[in-house]
C-alpha atoms as one frame of an Amber mdcrd trajectory, in Angstrom:
protein
   0.225   7.771  -7.820  -1.210   5.745 -10.867  -2.016   8.697 -13.176   1.503
   9.067 -14.774   1.716   5.621 -15.572  -0.075   5.165 -18.716   2.611   3.918
 -21.010   3.006   0.795 -18.433  -0.115   0.237 -19.298  -2.022   0.709 -16.041
  -4.922   1.565 -16.902  -7.335   2.206 -13.867 -11.361   1.495 -12.332 -12.156
   5.052 -11.004 -15.085   2.962  -9.383 -12.750   0.898  -8.027 -10.263   3.755
  -6.460 -13.232   5.263  -4.882 -14.274   2.320  -2.744 -11.040   1.735  -2.025
 -11.039  -1.853  -3.576  -8.150  -4.549  -3.565  -8.400  -4.067  -6.837  -8.658
  -1.201  -9.331  -7.038  -1.844 -12.292  -9.625  -1.631 -15.257 -10.577  -5.315
 -16.441  -8.985  -3.521 -20.269  -5.738  -2.785 -17.679  -2.913  -5.955 -19.133
  -1.501  -4.844 -15.737  -2.783  -5.644 -12.411  -3.012  -2.669 -10.037  -3.769
  -4.198  -6.533  -3.490  -2.053  -2.837  -1.671  -3.943  -0.675  -3.153  -1.189
   3.180  -0.139  -0.505   5.384   0.558   1.192   8.135   3.997   3.009   7.664
   3.646   5.330  10.326   3.962   2.050  13.348   6.194   0.502  10.638   9.418
   2.987  10.889   7.814   3.688  15.158   8.456  -0.203  15.576  11.990   0.240
  13.725  13.022   3.051  15.742  12.261   1.684  18.921  13.921  -1.637  17.825
  17.390   0.920  17.290  17.160   2.302  20.519  17.059  -1.146  22.087  13.302
   0.163  23.482  11.289  -3.025  22.037   7.840  -2.593  21.444   4.408  -4.123
  23.412   4.582  -6.934  21.234   7.974  -8.107  22.822   7.493  -7.082  26.354
   5.700  -9.478  28.755
């Protein structure tokens, strides 16, 4: 996703990126690029359940 963002000062470290490190920017980069893991499909499903008033398994006891 960051290939074309070099004009913003983003420089990636390919080995960090390949290793799925938490920080994938190069040491020489003026910008720090961090990886934030997320489960977008789960968040969408929870939002839909909330809109439909179905709740989620977390809310049911």
